[in-house]
C-alpha positions as CSV (number, residue, x, y, z in Angstrom):
1,M,6.4,26.4,9.1
2,K,7.2,24.3,6.1
3,K,5.9,20.8,6.4
4,M,8.4,18.3,7.4
5,T,8.2,14.9,5.7
6,H,10.4,12.0,5.3
7,P,12.6,12.3,2.2
8,L,12.0,8.6,1.4
9,W,8.2,9.3,1.0
10,T,8.8,11.9,-1.5
11,R,11.1,9.8,-3.6
12,L,8.9,6.9,-3.3
13,T,5.9,8.6,-4.5
14,A,7.6,9.9,-7.5
15,M,8.8,6.5,-8.3
16,L,5.7,4.7,-9.6
17,L,3.1,6.5,-11.8
18,G,1.2,5.9,-14.7
19,L,-1.5,3.0,-14.9
20,V,-5.0,3.6,-14.5
21,C,-7.0,0.9,-12.8
22,V,-10.4,-0.5,-14.3
23,F,-12.4,-0.4,-11.1
24,G,-11.5,3.3,-9.8
25,L,-10.4,3.9,-6.3
26,I,-10.2,1.3,-3.7
27,P,-12.9,1.4,-1.0
28,T,-12.2,3.2,2.1
29,T,-14.7,1.6,4.3
30,A,-13.4,-0.8,6.8
31,F,-13.3,-4.5,6.0
32,A,-14.0,-7.2,8.6
33,A,-13.0,-10.6,7.3
34,G,-15.7,-13.2,7.8
35,D,-15.5,-16.9,7.4
36,T,-16.5,-16.6,3.9
37,I,-15.6,-14.2,1.2
38,K,-16.8,-13.8,-2.4
39,L,-15.2,-12.5,-5.8
40,K,-16.9,-9.3,-6.5
41,D,-14.6,-7.8,-9.3
42,F,-11.8,-9.2,-11.2
43,G,-9.5,-7.4,-13.8
44,Y,-7.0,-8.7,-16.4
45,T,-5.3,-5.3,-16.6
46,G,-2.4,-5.4,-14.1
47,V,1.3,-5.1,-13.6
48,S,3.4,-7.6,-15.2
49,Y,7.2,-7.8,-14.5
50,Q,10.1,-10.3,-14.2
51,S,11.3,-11.4,-10.8
52,A,14.8,-13.0,-10.2
53,A,13.3,-15.1,-7.4
54,L,9.7,-15.7,-8.6
55,G,10.1,-15.7,-12.5
56,R,7.4,-13.9,-14.4
57,A,4.9,-12.1,-11.9
58,Q,1.6,-11.0,-13.2
59,L,-0.8,-8.9,-11.0
60,H,-4.6,-9.2,-11.5
61,Q,-7.0,-6.7,-9.8
62,M,-9.3,-8.4,-7.6
63,Y,-12.0,-7.2,-5.0
64,F,-13.5,-9.5,-2.4
65,Q,-16.8,-9.1,-0.5
66,D,-18.0,-10.2,2.8
67,G,-21.6,-8.8,3.2
68,S,-21.5,-5.3,2.3
69,D,-17.8,-4.7,2.9
70,T,-15.3,-4.9,0.0
71,T,-11.5,-5.1,0.1
72,V,-8.5,-6.0,-2.1
73,G,-7.5,-9.4,-2.1
74,F,-3.9,-11.0,-2.9
75,C,-3.3,-14.3,-4.7
76,G,-2.2,-17.1,-2.4
77,T,-1.1,-19.4,-5.0
78,K,1.2,-18.1,-7.7
79,G,0.0,-19.5,-11.1
80,G,-3.2,-20.9,-9.5
81,G,-6.5,-20.6,-11.4
82,M,-8.3,-17.3,-11.3
83,G,-10.6,-15.3,-13.5
84,D,-13.7,-13.4,-14.1
85,S,-15.5,-16.7,-14.6
86,L,-15.4,-17.1,-10.8
87,R,-17.2,-13.9,-10.0
88,G,-19.9,-14.5,-7.1
89,Q,-18.1,-17.7,-6.0
90,T,-16.8,-18.3,-2.5
91,W,-13.6,-18.9,-0.5
92,G,-13.6,-20.2,3.0
93,N,-11.7,-22.2,5.6
94,K,-10.2,-19.1,7.0
95,T,-6.8,-19.5,8.3
96,P,-4.6,-17.0,10.0
97,I,-1.2,-16.0,8.8
98,T,1.4,-14.8,11.3
99,D,4.3,-14.0,9.3
100,P,5.2,-10.3,10.4
101,T,6.7,-9.4,7.0
102,V,3.4,-10.1,5.2
103,I,1.4,-8.5,8.0
104,T,3.6,-5.1,7.8
105,M,3.4,-5.1,4.0
106,M,-0.4,-5.7,3.9
107,A,-1.1,-3.0,6.7
108,Y,1.4,-0.6,4.6
109,F,-0.9,-1.3,1.5
110,Y,-4.3,-0.8,3.3
111,S,-3.2,2.3,5.2
112,H,-2.3,4.3,2.0
113,A,-4.8,2.9,-0.3
114,N,-7.8,3.3,2.1
115,N,-6.6,6.5,3.7
116,N,-6.5,5.0,7.2
117,F,-3.5,6.2,9.1
118,S,-2.4,6.2,12.6
119,D,-1.7,9.6,14.4
120,E,2.0,8.7,14.1
121,A,2.1,8.2,10.5
122,I,0.1,11.6,10.2
123,A,2.6,13.3,12.5
124,M,5.4,12.0,10.4
125,G,3.7,13.2,7.0
126,E,3.3,9.6,5.8
127,N,-0.4,10.1,5.3
128,N,-0.2,10.3,1.7
129,V,-3.3,8.6,-0.1
130,W,-2.0,6.7,-3.1
131,S,-3.6,7.4,-6.5
132,E,-5.1,4.7,-8.5
133,A,-2.0,4.0,-10.6
134,Y,0.3,4.1,-7.5
135,C,-1.9,1.7,-5.7
136,W,-1.7,-0.9,-8.2
137,R,2.1,-0.6,-8.6
138,M,2.4,-1.1,-4.8
139,N,0.0,-3.9,-4.9
140,A,2.4,-5.7,-7.2
141,W,5.2,-5.2,-4.6
142,V,3.1,-6.5,-2.0
143,Q,1.9,-9.4,-3.9
144,A,5.5,-10.5,-4.7
145,V,6.3,-10.3,-0.8
146,I,3.3,-12.7,-0.3
147,W,4.3,-15.0,-3.0
148,R,7.8,-15.2,-1.6
149,Y,6.4,-15.9,1.9
150,K,4.4,-18.9,0.4
151,Q,7.5,-20.1,-1.4
152,G,9.7,-19.9,1.7
153,L,11.9,-17.0,0.3
154,L,11.7,-14.5,3.2
155,S,14.5,-15.5,5.2
156,D,16.0,-11.8,5.0
157,P,12.9,-9.7,4.8
158,V,14.6,-6.6,3.9
159,V,16.5,-8.1,1.2
160,A,13.5,-10.0,-0.2
161,C,11.3,-6.8,-0.2
162,A,14.0,-4.8,-1.9
163,E,14.6,-7.3,-4.5
164,E,10.9,-7.2,-5.7
165,L,10.7,-3.5,-5.3
166,M,13.7,-3.1,-7.9
167,A,12.0,-5.5,-10.2
168,V,8.9,-3.8,-10.1
169,Y,10.8,-0.6,-10.7
170,N,12.8,-1.8,-13.6
171,S,9.5,-3.0,-15.3
172,I,7.8,0.1,-15.1
173,E,10.6,2.6,-15.7
174,G,12.5,0.5,-18.2
175,T,15.7,0.7,-16.1
176,H,18.2,-2.2,-15.5
177,Y,19.3,-2.1,-11.9
178,T,20.9,-5.3,-10.7
179,S,21.8,-4.3,-7.0
180,I,19.4,-3.4,-4.3
181,D,22.1,-1.2,-2.9
182,E,22.4,1.0,-6.1
183,K,21.3,4.5,-5.8
184,R,18.7,5.3,-8.5
185,A,19.6,8.3,-10.8
186,D,16.5,10.3,-9.4
187,S,17.2,9.4,-5.6
188,T,19.9,9.3,-2.7
189,N,17.9,6.2,-1.5
190,T,18.5,2.6,-2.5
191,F,15.9,-0.1,-2.7
192,R,17.2,-1.4,0.5
193,D,16.7,1.9,2.2
194,I,13.2,2.2,1.2
195,S,12.2,-1.5,2.2
196,Q,14.0,-1.1,5.6
197,Y,12.3,2.2,6.3
198,V,8.7,0.5,5.5
199,L,9.5,-2.5,7.6
200,D,11.0,-0.6,10.4
201,L,7.9,1.8,10.8
202,G,5.7,-1.4,10.5
203,K,7.4,-2.7,13.7
204,R,6.6,0.4,15.4
205,G,3.0,0.1,14.6
206,V,2.8,3.2,12.2
207,W,1.0,1.5,9.4
208,G,-1.6,0.2,12.0
209,K,-2.5,-3.4,12.9
210,C,-3.5,-6.0,10.3
211,Q,-4.5,-9.7,10.8
212,A,-4.0,-11.7,7.5
213,Y,-5.9,-14.5,6.6
214,E,-5.8,-17.2,3.8
215,Y,-9.0,-18.6,2.2
216,S,-9.3,-21.9,0.1
217,F,-11.8,-22.0,-2.8
218,T,-15.2,-23.5,-1.8
219,G,-17.2,-22.6,-5.1
220,S,-18.0,-24.8,-7.8
221,G,-15.6,-23.5,-10.3
222,S,-16.3,-23.1,-13.9
223,S,-15.3,-24.7,-17.2
224,T,-12.5,-22.1,-17.5
225,H,-11.4,-22.6,-14.2
226,P,-12.1,-26.0,-12.5
227,A,-12.5,-25.9,-8.8
228,S,-9.5,-28.1,-8.2
229,G,-7.0,-25.7,-9.7
230,V,-8.5,-22.4,-8.2
231,Q,-5.9,-20.6,-6.0
232,K,-6.1,-19.5,-2.5
233,I,-6.7,-15.8,-1.5
234,I,-5.2,-13.9,1.1
235,I,-6.9,-10.6,2.5
236,G,-6.4,-8.8,5.9
237,D,-8.4,-6.9,8.6
238,H,-6.7,-3.6,8.9
239,S,-7.3,-1.3,11.9
240,I,-6.0,1.9,13.5
241,E,-6.0,2.3,17.3
242,N,-5.1,5.8,18.2
243,P,-5.3,7.1,21.8
244,P,-7.7,9.6,22.7
245,K,-7.1,13.0,20.8
246,D,-5.4,15.9,22.2
247,E,-3.5,13.8,24.9
248,Y,-0.1,14.1,23.7
249,S,2.6,15.9,25.7
250,L,6.1,17.1,24.9
251,I,8.7,17.5,27.8
252,V,11.4,20.0,27.1
253,K,14.4,19.3,29.3
254,K,17.5,21.4,29.7
255,V,20.6,20.1,31.6
256,D,24.2,20.9,32.3
257,S,26.6,19.4,29.6
258,A,29.1,18.5,32.3
259,D,26.7,17.1,34.5
260,P,23.4,15.7,32.6
261,T,21.7,14.9,36.0
262,K,21.6,18.7,36.8
263,G,18.5,20.4,35.3
264,L,18.9,24.1,34.7
265,A,15.8,26.4,35.3
266,G,15.1,29.5,33.3
267,A,16.2,28.3,29.8
268,K,13.8,29.7,27.0
269,F,12.5,27.6,24.2
270,H,10.0,28.2,21.2
271,V,7.8,25.2,20.3
272,E,6.0,25.2,17.0
273,S,4.0,22.6,15.0
274,Q,5.0,21.6,11.5
275,D,1.8,23.1,10.1
276,G,2.1,26.3,12.2
277,S,-1.2,25.7,14.0
278,F,0.6,25.7,17.3
279,S,3.2,28.1,18.5
280,K,4.3,28.7,22.1
281,D,7.3,30.0,24.2
282,I,8.1,28.2,27.2
283,V,10.6,28.4,30.3
284,T,12.1,25.6,32.0
285,G,11.1,25.2,35.8
286,P,13.4,24.3,38.8
287,D,14.0,20.8,37.9
288,G,15.2,22.0,34.4
289,T,11.9,20.8,32.5
290,C,8.7,22.2,31.0
291,E,5.8,20.1,29.9
292,V,3.5,21.2,27.1
293,T,0.3,19.2,27.2
294,N,-3.0,18.8,25.3
295,L,-0.9,18.5,21.9
296,P,-2.4,17.1,18.6
297,A,-0.5,14.6,16.7
298,S,2.0,16.4,14.7
299,T,5.9,17.0,14.3
300,Y,7.2,19.9,16.5
301,A,10.1,22.1,16.2
302,V,11.7,22.9,19.6
303,T,14.3,25.7,19.5
304,E,16.2,27.2,22.4
305,T,15.9,31.1,22.2
306,E,17.8,32.0,25.5
307,G,20.0,30.1,27.8
308,P,19.9,30.0,31.6
309,S,21.7,32.5,33.7
310,G,25.6,31.7,33.6
311,Y,25.1,29.3,30.7
312,E,26.0,29.1,26.9
313,I,23.6,27.5,24.5
314,D,25.4,24.5,23.1
315,N,23.0,23.9,20.1
316,A,19.9,26.0,19.8
317,G,18.2,23.5,17.2
318,P,15.7,23.2,16.1
319,Q,15.2,19.6,17.3
320,Y,12.2,17.8,15.8
321,V,9.9,15.8,17.8
322,T,6.9,13.5,16.5
323,L,3.9,12.9,18.8
324,P,3.2,10.2,19.2
325,S,6.3,8.2,18.9
326,N,6.8,4.5,19.2
327,G,3.4,4.2,20.8
328,K,4.2,6.9,23.5
329,N,1.9,9.8,24.1
330,T,4.5,11.7,26.0
331,V,8.0,12.3,24.3
332,T,11.0,14.2,26.1
333,V,13.5,16.3,24.1
334,T,16.8,17.2,25.9
335,F,19.1,20.2,25.4
336,T,22.4,20.7,26.9
337,D,24.0,24.1,27.9
338,T,27.6,24.7,29.0
339,R,28.7,26.9,32.1
340,K,30.3,30.1,31.1
341,P,33.9,30.4,32.4
342,T,34.2,32.2,35.6
343,A,36.2,35.5,35.4
344,F,38.8,36.0,37.9
345,P,40.5,39.3,38.9
346,I,44.0,39.7,37.9
347,L,46.1,39.9,41.2
348,R,49.0,42.3,41.3
349,S,52.1,41.3,43.3
350,L,52.9,43.1,46.4
351,T,55.9,45.0,46.8
């Protein structure tokens, strides 16, 4: 079976390609945000673009370290001092950030950059690890959202995210889109569509959990970057909490179209996973249901192959079901059938 992936991902991944970052791939080890972090690497090569809300936005590549763990950090103060002369110096006074848009965007970034996906993301086909170039394009997007949060410009999260995505895209591709509701020449989706999609999945926990923290500079500074002007840094603890493997279940339910409370026995279905690794024919029982258990996380196609006695199939499908979905290990998919017309004998009049 052909892999089923969300069309937004395909178009989004094709949207931003090119730049090679100077430090190579982002580390894939887990990062635990301690009370103090230290600048490990700083790069001057980055993404620069013009934002209608923020003005000129310049992204620098930064890695921060806590013990042996390393992660990407984001600028907490737009225009604040930052540079290679601060390598090895520290930030502390750790303060939590609770804004849901910031947390979602950071989880989205860390999930794809670090190859750390939830079972639901995998089942949806969203487990695409970003290339080096793509990581930094998306880093620019997430960084802009963080700056907007710091400046109180996130009153409408979808609009704010879409505006910054459009600005990044225009800079990289040399385009001149002016509305987040414009459909790009290479896509049927708008910048608003993509932003809405990313944020909606974040609300469902598809990108995992992330706690964001802001750190203030506690180092001595340098002649190039005096301590009083060094900016704050924002990093996150990102984690994936999947339920135990192979504990997902799919319930296929068949009901009468005229009376949805009436389950229909004897309906036959074929269930197949998106990669073809699972394939099974099932039959609904007396209550009109059949449960398939011990399934791995995936997207499944469910097709009705034969209706119950006395019924016609309304829509054979397939219907696609993702396991898990919205945090639920068991998902139900319902099909309806319509009773066949009853044939009456023709009565001949008596004479």
